[in-house]
Every structure is written in C-alpha cells, then in structure tokens.
C-alpha positions as CSV (number, residue, x, y, z in Angstrom):
1,X,-3.2,-48.2,38.8
2,X,-2.9,-44.6,40.2
3,X,-5.4,-43.8,42.8
4,X,-6.7,-40.4,43.8
5,X,-6.2,-39.5,47.5
6,X,-9.4,-39.0,49.5
7,X,-10.5,-35.3,49.5
8,X,-8.5,-34.4,46.4
9,X,-10.4,-32.2,43.9
10,X,-10.2,-33.5,40.4
11,X,-10.4,-30.6,37.8
12,X,-11.9,-31.7,34.5
13,X,-9.9,-30.8,31.3
14,X,-11.2,-28.2,28.8
15,X,-13.6,-29.7,26.4
16,X,-13.2,-28.9,22.7
17,X,-16.2,-26.7,22.7
18,X,-14.9,-24.6,25.6
19,X,-11.5,-24.3,23.9
20,X,-13.1,-23.1,20.6
21,X,-15.2,-20.5,22.6
22,X,-12.0,-19.1,24.2
23,X,-10.3,-18.9,20.9
24,X,-13.3,-17.1,19.4
25,X,-13.4,-14.6,22.2
26,X,-9.7,-13.9,21.8
27,X,-10.2,-13.4,18.1
28,X,-13.0,-11.0,18.7
29,X,-10.9,-9.0,21.2
30,X,-8.0,-8.8,18.7
31,X,-10.5,-7.7,15.9
32,X,-11.7,-4.9,18.2
33,X,-8.3,-3.8,19.2
34,X,-6.5,-4.0,15.8
35,X,-8.3,-1.0,14.2
36,X,-7.5,1.1,17.2
37,X,-3.9,0.1,17.0
38,X,-3.8,0.9,13.3
39,X,-5.4,4.3,13.8
40,X,-2.9,5.1,16.5
41,X,0.0,4.2,14.2
42,X,-1.4,6.2,11.3
43,X,-1.9,9.2,13.6
44,X,1.7,8.9,14.5
45,X,2.8,8.7,10.9
46,X,0.6,11.7,10.0
47,X,2.2,13.7,12.8
48,X,5.7,12.7,11.6
49,X,4.7,13.7,8.0
50,X,3.7,17.1,9.2
51,X,7.0,17.4,11.0
52,X,8.8,16.7,7.8
53,X,6.9,19.6,6.1
54,X,7.7,21.8,9.1
55,X,11.5,21.0,8.7
56,X,11.3,21.8,5.0
57,X,9.6,25.1,5.8
58,X,12.2,26.1,8.3
59,X,15.0,25.1,5.8
60,X,13.4,27.3,3.2
61,X,13.3,30.3,5.7
62,X,17.0,29.7,6.4
63,X,17.6,29.6,2.7
64,X,15.8,33.0,2.3
65,X,17.8,34.4,5.2
66,X,21.1,33.4,3.6
67,X,20.4,33.8,-0.1
68,X,17.7,36.4,0.1
69,X,15.3,34.4,-2.0
70,X,13.2,31.2,-1.5
71,X,14.6,28.0,-3.0
72,X,14.5,27.9,-6.8
73,X,12.6,25.3,-8.8
74,X,15.6,24.5,-10.9
75,X,16.0,24.4,-14.7
76,X,14.3,21.2,-16.0
77,X,14.2,17.4,-15.4
78,X,17.0,16.9,-17.9
79,X,19.5,18.6,-15.5
80,X,20.6,17.5,-12.0
81,X,22.0,19.6,-9.3
82,X,25.5,21.1,-9.5
83,X,27.0,22.7,-6.4
84,X,29.3,24.8,-8.5
85,X,26.3,27.0,-9.5
86,X,25.4,27.9,-5.9
87,X,21.8,29.0,-5.4
88,X,19.1,31.0,-7.1
89,X,18.3,31.1,-10.9
90,X,21.6,29.7,-11.9
91,X,21.2,26.4,-9.9
92,X,19.9,23.6,-12.2
93,X,18.9,21.2,-9.4
94,X,15.5,20.7,-7.8
95,X,13.8,22.7,-5.1
96,X,14.7,19.8,-2.7
97,X,18.4,20.0,-3.8
98,X,18.5,23.7,-2.9
99,X,17.3,22.8,0.7
100,X,20.1,20.3,1.5
101,X,22.6,22.7,3.0
102,X,19.9,24.0,5.3
103,X,18.9,20.6,6.5
104,X,22.4,19.7,7.8
105,X,23.1,17.8,4.6
106,X,25.7,20.0,3.0
107,X,28.0,17.0,2.2
108,X,25.3,15.6,0.0
109,X,24.7,18.9,-1.7
110,X,28.5,19.3,-2.3
111,X,29.1,16.1,-4.2
112,X,31.0,16.9,-7.4
113,X,32.0,20.4,-6.3
114,X,35.3,21.3,-8.0
115,X,34.9,24.9,-9.2
116,X,34.3,23.8,-12.8
117,X,31.0,24.9,-14.3
118,X,30.9,22.3,-17.0
119,X,28.9,19.1,-17.5
120,X,32.0,17.0,-17.2
121,X,32.4,13.4,-16.1
122,X,33.1,14.5,-12.5
123,X,29.6,16.0,-12.0
124,X,28.0,13.1,-13.9
125,X,29.7,10.6,-11.5
126,X,28.7,12.7,-8.5
127,X,25.1,12.8,-9.7
128,X,25.0,9.1,-10.2
129,X,26.2,8.7,-6.6
130,X,23.7,11.3,-5.3
131,X,20.8,9.6,-7.2
132,X,21.1,6.8,-4.6
133,X,21.1,9.0,-1.5
134,X,18.4,11.0,0.2
135,X,17.0,12.1,3.5
136,X,14.2,10.4,5.4
137,X,12.3,13.7,5.8
138,X,11.7,13.8,2.0
139,X,9.5,10.7,2.2
140,X,6.1,10.2,3.9
141,X,6.2,7.4,6.5
142,X,2.8,6.2,5.3
143,X,4.2,5.5,1.8
144,X,7.8,4.5,1.7
145,X,11.4,4.7,2.9
146,X,14.2,7.0,1.6
147,X,15.8,4.4,-0.6
148,X,16.2,4.1,-4.4
149,X,13.2,2.9,-6.5
150,X,12.8,2.1,-10.1
151,X,12.8,5.3,-12.2
152,X,13.2,6.7,-15.7
153,X,15.4,9.6,-16.6
154,X,19.1,10.0,-16.1
155,X,21.4,10.3,-19.1
156,X,20.7,14.1,-19.1
157,X,22.9,17.2,-19.4
158,X,25.0,16.4,-16.3
159,X,24.0,12.9,-15.3
160,X,24.5,9.4,-16.6
161,X,21.8,6.7,-16.9
162,X,21.0,5.6,-13.4
163,X,22.5,2.2,-12.6
164,X,19.8,-0.5,-12.6
165,X,17.3,2.4,-13.4
166,X,17.1,3.2,-9.7
167,X,16.9,6.6,-8.0
168,X,15.7,8.2,-4.8
169,X,12.3,9.9,-5.0
170,X,10.3,12.4,-2.9
171,X,6.8,12.6,-1.5
172,X,6.6,16.4,-1.2
173,X,6.6,19.3,-3.7
174,X,7.1,23.0,-3.8
175,X,4.1,25.1,-5.0
176,X,4.3,26.6,-8.5
177,X,1.1,28.5,-8.1
178,X,-2.1,28.1,-10.1
179,X,-0.6,27.0,-13.4
180,X,2.5,25.4,-14.8
181,X,5.6,27.2,-16.2
182,X,7.6,25.0,-18.6
183,X,10.5,25.0,-21.0
184,X,11.4,21.7,-22.6
185,X,14.6,23.0,-24.4
186,X,17.2,22.9,-21.6
187,X,19.7,20.7,-23.3
188,X,22.9,22.4,-22.1
189,X,24.3,24.5,-19.3
190,X,24.4,27.5,-21.6
191,X,20.7,27.2,-22.3
192,X,19.9,26.8,-18.6
193,X,22.0,29.9,-17.7
194,X,20.0,31.9,-20.2
195,X,16.6,30.9,-18.9
196,X,14.4,34.0,-18.3
197,X,11.1,33.1,-16.6
198,X,9.6,36.3,-18.0
199,X,10.0,35.0,-21.5
200,X,8.6,31.5,-20.9
201,X,5.0,30.6,-21.6
202,X,2.0,30.4,-19.2
203,X,2.7,33.7,-17.4
204,X,0.0,33.0,-14.9
205,X,2.0,30.2,-13.6
206,X,4.4,32.6,-12.0
207,X,1.9,33.1,-9.3
208,X,3.6,30.6,-6.9
209,X,6.9,30.6,-5.0
210,X,8.8,27.9,-7.0
211,X,9.0,27.3,-10.8
212,X,11.5,27.3,-13.6
213,X,14.6,29.3,-12.6
214,X,12.5,31.1,-9.8
215,X,14.1,33.4,-7.2
216,X,11.1,34.7,-5.2
217,X,11.8,37.2,-2.4
218,X,9.5,37.8,0.5
219,X,8.7,41.2,-1.0
220,X,7.1,39.5,-4.0
221,X,4.7,37.6,-1.7
222,X,2.2,40.5,-1.5
223,X,-0.6,38.4,0.0
224,X,1.5,37.6,3.0
225,X,3.7,34.6,3.8
226,X,1.1,33.2,6.2
227,X,-1.5,33.2,3.3
228,X,0.6,31.6,0.6
229,X,1.6,28.0,0.0
230,X,5.3,27.1,0.1
231,X,5.1,23.3,-0.3
232,X,3.0,20.3,0.5
233,X,2.4,16.6,0.1
234,X,2.1,15.5,-3.5
235,X,-0.6,13.2,-4.8
236,X,0.6,9.7,-5.9
237,X,-1.1,6.6,-7.2
238,X,-1.5,4.3,-4.3
239,X,-0.5,1.2,-6.3
240,X,2.8,2.8,-7.4
241,X,4.6,3.8,-4.3
242,X,7.2,1.1,-4.9
243,X,7.1,0.3,-8.7
244,X,8.2,-3.1,-9.9
245,X,10.1,-1.7,-12.9
246,X,11.2,1.5,-14.6
247,X,8.3,1.2,-17.0
248,X,5.9,0.7,-14.1
249,X,7.1,4.0,-12.6
250,X,6.5,6.0,-15.7
251,X,4.1,8.9,-15.3
252,X,2.2,10.1,-12.3
253,X,4.8,12.7,-11.4
254,X,6.9,10.1,-9.6
255,X,9.3,8.6,-12.2
256,X,12.4,10.7,-11.8
257,X,15.1,11.4,-9.2
258,X,14.4,14.0,-6.5
259,X,17.5,16.0,-7.4
260,X,16.6,16.7,-11.0
261,X,15.4,20.2,-11.9
262,X,11.9,21.5,-12.4
263,X,9.3,18.8,-13.0
264,X,6.1,17.5,-11.5
265,X,8.2,15.1,-9.5
266,X,9.4,17.9,-7.3
267,X,6.8,20.7,-7.8
268,X,3.0,20.8,-7.9
269,X,0.2,23.3,-8.6
270,X,-3.1,24.3,-7.0
271,X,-6.2,26.0,-8.4
272,X,-9.9,25.6,-9.1
273,X,-9.1,22.8,-11.6
274,X,-6.3,21.3,-9.5
275,X,-7.9,20.2,-6.3
276,X,-6.1,18.0,-3.8
277,X,-7.0,14.3,-3.5
278,X,-6.3,11.4,-1.2
279,X,-4.1,8.8,-3.0
280,X,-6.1,6.3,-5.1
281,X,-5.2,3.2,-7.0
282,X,-5.1,3.4,-10.8
283,X,-5.6,7.2,-11.0
284,X,-2.8,9.5,-12.2
285,X,-3.1,13.1,-11.1
286,X,0.5,14.1,-11.6
287,X,0.3,17.8,-11.2
288,X,-1.8,17.8,-8.0
289,X,-1.2,17.9,-4.3
290,X,-2.5,15.1,-2.2
291,X,-1.5,12.5,0.4
292,X,-2.2,8.9,1.7
293,X,-3.7,10.3,4.9
294,X,-7.5,10.3,5.4
295,X,-9.4,13.5,5.5
296,X,-6.7,16.0,5.0
297,X,-3.2,16.7,3.5
298,X,-0.3,18.6,4.9
299,X,0.7,22.0,3.5
300,X,3.4,24.4,4.6
301,X,3.0,28.2,4.2
302,X,5.7,30.6,3.2
303,X,6.1,31.7,6.8
304,X,7.1,28.1,7.8
305,X,3.9,27.1,9.5
306,X,2.3,23.7,8.7
307,X,-1.4,22.9,8.5
308,X,-3.6,19.9,7.8
309,X,-6.0,21.0,5.1
310,X,-9.2,19.2,4.2
311,X,-9.6,17.6,0.7
312,X,-13.0,19.3,0.6
313,X,-11.5,22.8,0.8
314,X,-13.4,25.4,-1.2
315,X,-12.1,25.8,-4.8
316,X,-11.6,29.5,-4.6
317,X,-9.8,29.4,-1.2
318,X,-7.5,26.6,-2.5
319,X,-6.5,28.7,-5.5
320,X,-6.1,31.9,-3.5
321,X,-3.7,30.2,-1.1
322,X,-1.5,29.1,-4.1
323,X,-1.3,32.6,-5.6
324,X,1.2,34.8,-3.8
325,X,-0.1,38.2,-5.1
326,X,-3.7,38.0,-6.4
327,X,-4.9,40.4,-3.7
328,X,-7.0,37.7,-2.1
329,X,-5.3,37.2,1.3
330,X,-7.5,34.4,2.6
331,X,-7.0,32.7,5.9
332,X,-6.5,29.0,6.2
333,X,-9.7,27.2,6.9
C-alpha cells in the first residue's frame, strides 16, 4: 500500500461537475469569438472583391488607352471569343474576354489565333479549352473559386458542346445602362460582323458603356467618367453558386461560360425598376446587380474608381449613375 509522505499536499481531482462547467465556459467563449472571426473573414473577402473590381476598372482604362474605346459587350451568347477579330465591334467574345490582354492573360485570350476568321474546328477546340480556364479575379471570394461549374450552352457558332457540361463563370458584369439591347439572330460570323447597334431594338438601352457590339469612347460619356457605372457585382441566387447539374444552373444569369458574347451572364443593367439586391435563396433576378455581401455591393466607375454602394440607394440616383449621357451627373452617395 502506497503511503503519502508527511507534509505532502494531496490535490483532489476535478469532479464531473467542475469539468462540465469548464467545458461550458470554453463553449461560451468560442461562441462569443466565432462571430467576430467570421466578420473579420467576410470583411477581408469584401475588400478582396473590391480589389477585383478595381483591377477590372484599370484593365478597362488600359483597353481604352490602346483601342480608343471601352471593352465591347460582344455579339451574343451563341458566339465565344475569337482572337482573330481583335477588339471593338468586330469581337464576338464577352466583355470579360476583351479584358484578358490587359490583365496579363494574353495567352488565354490568344488561344485559337491563326489569322483565319472562320468558325472552323481550330477555334472550336480552342474555345472548348478556354471554357475550362479563368482568372481568380473574375470570381467573388465570398461565392466560389475560378473553376468550371455545370453550365448550359456551348455548341454555338464557334464552340462545341462543353465537355461534361462544365464551364467557367463570372461574378461581375459590365453595365449596359438602364435597359437591355438584344439581338437573338447571331447564328454566323457574317451576321455578327453586320451587327449595327443603331438598328437593334430598345434604343434606350444604349445608355450604358457595354452592350451588343458596343464601342464606347470617353467622349460619349457626357455625364463624366466618375459619374457613370462601368461594371459591378452581379446578383446571383444564393443557393446556386455551385449548381449540382446543368439543368440546376439554368436561368438566373449564371448558366453560361464567361467568354461567350453579350448575355446577362456577363452584363447587367440598372434603373428604377432594376435595383440591386443582396443574394437570396430561391429568387432569380438575372438582369440585376447585387452581391453576397451585407449592406452594400461593389461598383466600379468609368474612371476606374471602385465604391461600395448601399442596396438602399435612391432609385433615381441608381438610374442616373447607369446612364452615361442623360444630363444628370449625380455624385456617388
């Protein structure tokens, strides 16, 4: 039998009640700290998201400096980018595709370049490869990574059906203005090359800086570049950031590849009837700007500056900022 030496202090073990109290206290501390940690992480993601928009704004300014126009909105979703058409009205690819050479991604933009302006197998193969490649700055860190997701589309004028129905997508869009300019008949290169925005419907939709076959110069932004939207975060359904199938991705302005031409996947509009919203589950607002961030979304102006704008912005102010030449040069609230 082991004996205790005289004068030795014997420490009693924790009782079960004491142990449970300690665990409860630790749990309470974690519960108090966790929201603060989550808020700090979201603040960092919001800052990174704004930085993405800032980079796109600077790329658009470099595009204007080189091409003398802001990036075009492309032809239509049935046509992917083709480097052999360069920039401007003749480029079928998306607003994002036009930015690539000015984001140090010229190799991605050049895929399929061979000097041949025909929708041959070479460009189709190149667009299949490009449909699986993107840049991290085209995706919001609070939503998803720059990897392929289930999508519809493909099998268009110069693309093949996406392998496994997968393609890269974007979380930002150029601003078409206060309405929506559209032409559903681009089924060939010749039709795309003959596009004339002046002859398309919805003339009011030419109020923005990017639309079908657009080629806006700074001189056409009469309200001032600091008072006109260039691009911003697009609204998405919160339950469809990463769709489980091609069918699940349909609609919501997020079902096609980021490199395809004019569509609500790559461009959005703003106006009295097209207010921005924070992302929600089960609600499709596929023409609107919005974001996953609480309180405000990120928008970049035509001068390259980026701002956080409240979802509760006045209707008239929101519309005026989307129109480049309505004579209402309002300041950002």
